[in-house]
C-alpha positions, 0 to 999 in steps of 0.5 A: 510338979511340972518338969518345965526346963530343957537341958542342952548338953555342950557349950560350943557354938551349936549348943550356945546357938540351940539354948539361945534359940530355946530361950528366944522362943520361951522355952526355960532351959539349962546348958552345961559343958564339961570343960572349964572354959569356953574355946580359946582356939579359932578351929571352926572359922568360916560363917557362911550366908545362910548363917549370916541371915540367922544372926541377923534374925536373932539380933548379932549380925553387927557384932559378928561383921564387926568381929569378923573379916568378910572373905569375898572368893577362892582361889583355886592354884595348882603348880603356880597356876591358878585353875580357878576364881571365884566370887560370892557377889552372885549370892541372893543374900545381903551377905554375898560373902563368907565371915571368917570369924574364929571360934574363940570369938564366936562362942563369947559373942554367944555366951553373952547372947544367952545371958540376955535371956538369964541363961548361964553356961554351967561349966565343970558340969557333966552328962553321966548318965540318962533314963528316958520316961513317957513325960521326962528324962531323968539324968545324972549330972557330974559336977566337977569332981563333986557327988553325982546329982540326979536331975528331971528334964522335959527334954535333952539336946545334945550338942556335945560334940563328934564323941558325944555322951547323949548319942552314946547314952542312946544307943544311936548308931554313928557310922562312917570311917575316918580319912587315911590322911593326917592334917596340921592346922595353925594360925600366923601372920604372912608374907606372901604374894597372895591376896590376904582377904581371900580364900586360898587353895594349893594343889600339890602331889603331897597334899593341899593347903588352904589358907583362911583370912582371919581378924588381925591380918592373920591366916587359919593354915591348914594342910594335908601332912604328906606321910609315906604311910599314914596308916603306920607313920605318926606325924611330926609337925613343928614350925620349921617343918610347917615353913618347909612345906609352905615353901614347897606348896606355895611359894619359895619365899613364903614367911610366917609371922607369930605362928601359934596354936599349931597341932594336927588332926584326922577327919572323919566322915560319920552320920548318926542313923537318926537325930531323936531317940524319944525325948532326946535329941542331937545336933551338930557335931554329935549328928554329922562329921565330915570334912572341913571342905567347904567349911559346912560343920559349924554352919550345918550344926547352927541350922539344925539348932534353928530348925529344932529350937522353934519346934521344941519350944511351941510344943513344950509350952504346950502350943503344937504336938509333939508329932511336930518334933518328928520333922526334925530328923525328916528335915535335917538327915537328908540336909546333913547327908547331902553335906557329907556326900559333897564334902566327902567328893570334894576331899577326895578330889582335892587330895589325889595323889595318883599323877595321872588322876592328878593332872586330869583333875586339874585340866578338868578344873581349869576348863570349867573354870572359864565358865561363869555358871560353873564359878558361882556354882562352888559359892552357891553350895557352900552358901547353904542358901540353896538347900531345901527340906522335902515335903512333909506334914508341915511343908506342902503346896495346894497350888495351881500356879507355883511360886517359882522362887520360893517353893515350899521347904526352901528359904524364904528370900529376902527383899526390899519393898517400895516403902523400903522395908525388907521382908526379913524385917517381917520375919524377925521374931518367933511367929509365923508370917502369912504373906499374901500376894495380891498378884498383878492384876487382882479381881475382886473375888481374888481380893475377897480371898486374900481377905478370908485369908487374914481373918482365918489367920487371926485366930492363931495370932500372936503365932501367925502375923499377916502381911499384904503385899499389893502391886497397884497403889489403887488396890492398897487404899482398898486393903482390909489390914492396918497401913503397917500390914499393907505394903506396896510392891511396885517393880522391882517387886517381891512378887517377880523375885518369888517368881509370883504372877497370880494371887497366892498366899505363903506361910514362912516359918520362924527359921525362914522356910516356906512351909506353905503355898496356896494358890489361888488362895484358899482360907479352908485349904490354909486353915488345915495347914494351920491346924496340923501345925498348931495341933496340941 
């Protein structure tokens, strides 16, 4: 009997998104979690623009926006002086903000989303062991305190956190180290002289304090605990000591209102050597751990799931070869490494204790804060909109003139077309999208080449859906496609947004990444790409 289920281990946000995406793409899956209940803590908070676009694609954006709080800017202070003020408004996205939404709200939203596909989290179930075979993975599941149960799955995806059992059982190395400092975290209402709708950061010689807006007029408060000998001392924090710290570092008249969920933690920076071992994959904290600076953790894990799920589903259904799965590590590992490096540098800069270095840091940040180009760079980096994958067998170009703003491996930008339809609406679903751009002044031969592209792509339906984007209204009349697939693109046009002047064809993947570009459009070369992608 065929083994037709995929096991997802761990029902945090990344595991829930992984299972939901597998199910949305038509793959049977189960998801287990050793905990009896979902997280009741705020934990991961910030949802960045790229993840909000993911939420839109899967149908969760309206609920998320209703439950979360929009954060429009960041303020950085030192000794009462504002060094930097920056805003998210210049992001190339409909979601030019950060949505602060505590994990205690994110998980129930994803659980209900998953339930729509008939998948329910199996709780108090733990992965005890696994053994890989050529065509399946045999696992031992522990159900509460009951006996161990052997089961078989086609693949296993470990989204089981920093102490990942999947990673351990596969003996995947997880090199890195922990930072020497200790941190405190709590949620509270505040009386203070600052804007509670923006992220507020306060530098101090005893450590940084950060404030993140939460729903219900509350704030997530995180600060570095000052210890003279952090390696030898055990931090002790109470709500009274928290208030003392905040009065020293932030404002003398600050008051905490109904503080709760006070705890301490340490932070690590580690990354798995490989995100895949045979039929087992790891994602999220199981694959990479880093400082919470920039709020990258959950967002990076969500994008891991967004990258892997469509590939795993297509392979599992026999549409694509298992070779496709190797691109998960090839694409996501460098992103994880980049996130580790950026958050590590940011953490070390923000936690400098040497007074001379701290003075130089503050002077540098204050000077840079006067340049608009510098101020917009921080939100861009955090948003994850501008990260890209290096070329591989399913990401490359055959171009004489490259699309300036939609290169292969980069996110495909959104744009509102002449009829009011958005490009992202064309991308919604589980298919690849072939966009055929007419260029500014297409010749008859150009249109014939685009028509050949469309005819070629029909062989790969329903996995590929084709749309023509035509600059000239007269040319639209001669478009070989149906009206709903032949779209007028007047200025301000998608052509301009994508940096395209001449006839060009792009293949957009289900994760809204440009997989392939050909200019001039060449049906033969494009079919080679699709054959490589969809070989079974």
